C-alpha positions in Angstrom: 47.8 16.7 5.9 49.3 20.2 5.6 47.0 22.8 4.3 47.8 26.4 3.3 46.1 29.6 2.2 47.5 32.9 0.8 45.4 36.0 0.4 45.4 39.8 1.0 43.9 40.9 4.3 40.3 42.3 3.7 39.6 45.8 4.7 37.1 44.6 7.3 39.9 42.8 9.3 42.3 45.8 9.4 43.6 46.1 13.0 42.1 42.8 14.1 44.2 40.4 16.2 45.8 37.6 14.3 43.9 34.8 16.1 40.5 36.5 15.9 41.0 37.4 12.3 42.0 33.8 11.4 38.9 32.5 13.0 36.7 34.9 11.1 38.5 34.5 7.8 38.9 30.7 7.6 36.2 29.5 10.0 38.4 28.1 12.7 37.5 28.1 16.3 39.4 30.7 18.4 41.3 27.9 20.1 42.4 26.3 16.9 43.3 29.7 15.4 45.4 30.5 18.4 47.2 27.1 18.1 48.0 27.7 14.4 49.5 31.2 15.3 51.4 29.7 18.2 52.9 27.1 16.0 54.3 29.8 13.7 51.8 29.1 10.9 50.8 32.7 10.2 52.9 35.3 8.2 52.1 38.8 7.2 54.2 40.1 4.3 56.7 37.4 5.2 56.9 38.2 8.9 55.7 35.6 11.4 52.9 36.8 13.7 52.0 36.2 17.3 48.4 35.8 18.2 48.0 39.3 19.5 49.7 41.0 16.5 47.4 43.1 14.4 46.6 42.6 10.7 46.9 45.3 8.2 44.4 45.7 5.3 46.0 44.8 2.0 49.0 43.1 3.4 49.7 39.5 2.2 48.6 36.9 4.6 50.0 33.3 4.5 48.5 30.6 6.7 49.8 27.0 7.0 48.3 24.4 9.3 48.1 20.7 9.9 44.6 19.4 9.2 43.4 17.3 12.1 41.2 14.2 12.0 37.5 15.1 12.5 36.2 14.7 16.0 34.1 11.7 16.5 31.6 10.6 19.2 33.1 7.6 21.1 30.5 5.4 22.8 31.7 5.3 26.4 29.3 4.3 29.1 28.9 6.7 32.1 27.1 4.6 34.7 26.2 7.6 36.9 24.7 9.6 34.1 21.1 10.1 35.2 18.2 9.9 32.8 15.6 12.3 34.2 13.2 12.3 31.3 13.0 10.5 27.9 10.5 10.7 25.1 10.4 10.7 21.3 11.7 14.2 21.0 14.2 14.8 23.8 16.1 13.3 26.7 17.0 15.2 29.8 20.1 14.0 31.6 21.6 14.7 35.0 25.3 15.1 34.1 27.9 14.1 36.6 31.2 16.0 37.0 34.0 15.0 34.7 31.8 14.5 31.6 31.9 17.0 28.7 28.8 17.7 26.7 30.4 16.6 23.4 33.8 15.9 21.9 36.2 18.8 21.5 39.9 19.4 20.8 42.0 18.4 23.7 39.2 16.5 25.6 39.9 12.8 26.1 37.3 12.0 28.7 33.7 10.8 28.5 30.9 12.9 26.9 27.2 13.1 27.2 26.7 12.2 23.6 29.1 9.2 24.0 27.3 8.0 27.1 23.9 8.3 25.3 25.3 6.4 22.3 26.6 3.6 24.6 23.2 3.4 26.2 21.5 2.9 22.8 19.9 6.4 22.5 19.3 7.7 19.0 19.9 11.5 18.9 19.1 14.2 16.3 21.6 14.4 13.5 21.2 18.2 13.3 24.2 20.4 14.0 27.9 19.5 13.5 28.6 15.8 13.6 30.4 15.9 16.9 27.7 18.1 18.5 24.6 16.4 17.0 21.5 17.1 19.1 23.3 19.4 21.5 21.3 22.6 22.1 23.2 23.9 25.2 26.2 22.8 27.2 27.6 22.5 30.7 31.3 22.6 31.6 32.9 19.3 32.3 33.4 20.5 35.9 29.8 21.5 36.3 27.1 19.0 37.2 23.4 19.0 36.6 20.6 19.1 34.0 21.1 19.1 30.3 18.5 18.5 27.5 19.5 16.8 24.3 17.3 16.8 21.2 16.4 13.4 19.7 14.2 14.6 16.8 15.0 17.3 14.2 11.8 19.1 15.3 13.1 19.3 18.9 16.5 20.4 17.8 15.1 23.4 15.9 12.6 24.2 18.6 15.1 24.1 21.5 17.9 25.9 19.7 15.4 28.8 19.0 14.1 28.7 22.6 17.6 29.0 24.0 18.5 31.8 21.6 15.4 33.7 22.4 16.0 33.3 26.2 12.7 31.3 26.6 14.4 28.6 28.7 14.4 28.8 32.5 18.0 27.9 33.7 18.4 27.8 37.4 21.8 27.0 39.1 23.0 26.8 42.6 26.5 28.0 43.4 28.6 28.4 46.5 30.8 31.4 46.2 33.5 32.8 48.4 32.5 35.7 50.7 29.2 37.5 50.7 27.9 39.4 47.6 26.8 42.9 48.2 23.9 43.4 47.6 22.7 40.0 48.6 20.6 39.8 45.5 21.0 41.5 42.2 21.8 41.4 38.5 25.2 41.3 36.8 25.1 42.8 33.3 28.6 42.7 31.9 29.8 41.5 28.5 31.9 38.4 28.3 34.6 37.6 25.8 37.9 35.6 25.4 40.4 36.3 28.1 43.1 38.7 26.7 46.0 36.5 28.0 44.6 33.0 28.2 43.0 31.0 25.3 41.1 28.7 27.7 39.6 31.3 29.9 36.9 34.0 29.5 36.6 37.4 31.1 34.4 40.5 31.3 35.6 42.6 28.3 34.4 45.8 26.7 34.0 44.0 23.3 32.4 40.8 24.7 29.0 39.4 24.1 26.0 40.7 26.2 25.8 38.6 29.3 23.2 38.8 32.1 23.2 36.9 35.4 20.6 37.2 38.1 21.5 36.0 41.6 20.0 35.7 45.1 21.6 34.7 48.3 19.9 31.6 49.9 22.2 31.1 52.8 25.3 32.9 54.2 28.2 31.1 56.0 31.2 32.6 57.7 33.3 32.4 54.5 30.9 31.7 51.7 27.4 32.1 50.4 24.9 29.7 48.7 23.4 31.5 45.7 20.5 30.7 43.4 21.3 32.0 40.0 19.2 32.4 36.9 20.9 32.9 33.6 19.3 35.2 31.1 22.1 34.5 28.5 24.2 31.4 28.2 27.9 32.4 27.6 30.7 29.9 28.2 31.7 30.0 31.9 29.2 32.8 32.4 28.5 32.2 36.1 32.1 31.5 36.9 33.3 34.7 35.1 30.6 37.0 36.5 31.1 35.9 40.1 34.8 36.1 39.8 34.5 39.6 38.4 32.6 40.5 41.6 35.5 39.0 43.6 33.2 36.1 44.7 34.5 33.2 42.6 32.7 29.8 42.9 34.3 27.8 45.7 36.8 25.4 44.3 37.2 27.2 40.9 40.9 27.5 40.7 40.8 28.7 37.1 39.0 31.9 38.2 40.8 32.7 41.4 39.2 30.6 44.1 41.2 30.0 47.3 42.7 26.4 47.0 43.1 26.2 50.8 39.3 26.7 51.3 38.6 24.2 48.5 40.8 21.6 50.1 39.2 22.2 53.5 35.8 21.4 51.9 37.1 18.4 49.9 36.4 20.2 46.6 38.3 19.3 43.4 36.1 21.4 41.1 33.8 24.5 41.2 30.7 24.3 43.5 28.2 24.8 40.7 25.2 22.8 39.8 22.5 23.1 37.2 19.5 22.5 39.5 16.4 23.3 37.4 15.6 23.4 33.7 12.2 24.5 32.3 11.0 25.0 28.7 8.0 24.5 26.4 7.9 21.0 25.0 8.4 20.9 21.2 5.7 18.4 20.7 2.9 19.8 22.9 3.9 23.4 23.6 3.3 22.8 27.3 5.7 24.0 29.9 7.8 21.2 31.4 10.3 21.6 34.3 12.9 19.2 35.7 14.9 19.3 38.9 18.1 17.7 40.1 19.7 17.2 43.6 23.2 18.1 44.7 25.7 15.4 43.9 27.7 13.9 46.9 30.8 16.1 46.7 28.8 19.3 46.6 26.5 18.2 49.4 29.5 17.2 51.5 31.1 20.6 51.1 27.8 22.3 51.9 27.4 20.1 55.1 30.9 21.2 56.2 30.1 24.9 55.7 26.8 24.5 57.6 28.6 22.8 60.5 
């Protein structure tokens, strides 16, 4: 069904990019807003806009878009999804590569929520329907630990804990080259990439983002790092390491060398959510969970060690 809106541009959006303004004004995601602009669905005083064109306060904005069917959780079994912990309030999973956290536009593969539904788990209904129970996410190409809320109490508790930076999130990553210094903190804001809707970058107007890292082992062409996230931005580790010119091995999106990746048999970024710790919403006691490297990452590490 085709939807449309016509209205004057508010003063607060004067000079804002068309895609960003559309997201703020009508509640679209940045990706959906960019798609609407790219399809020619946005006009300012009768002139069609591109996504980077700026709005002008008081000008007449016309928006037309095709309303898409709502996202739904499809119960698809994922046999290698590990159940690390399960109780009345939450379930901690060990997510394999190639599985998204929840349904999203353009994703047609399996999801954590779909896998849990197929396995008979009842998840919290809090949050948007397609993200019910999700309190944090891992990229589809990143493996490791995720916690999903089963009770409404756990959802509220964990969402607050992640927002207040009270959750211990430890990752291991193999990056190209050798960071200098060997241990440190990257404090650089992250926002949408200025030229790519699917990527992120260090940008002056991005959200505060803090990554702590320590080198565990150095190889001739790479380093194994232990990384602790203070914030949880989309692609944060990948963006921060790429900005230091040490992209995660195998991460073609952020500039990793495909020849090195092929030599190690990697078809995705070497990045794994190894440990996850937080206070349990039912008892208030600190709990911690740990994972092991999946076979593809261990194989690449073995080749580097050899």
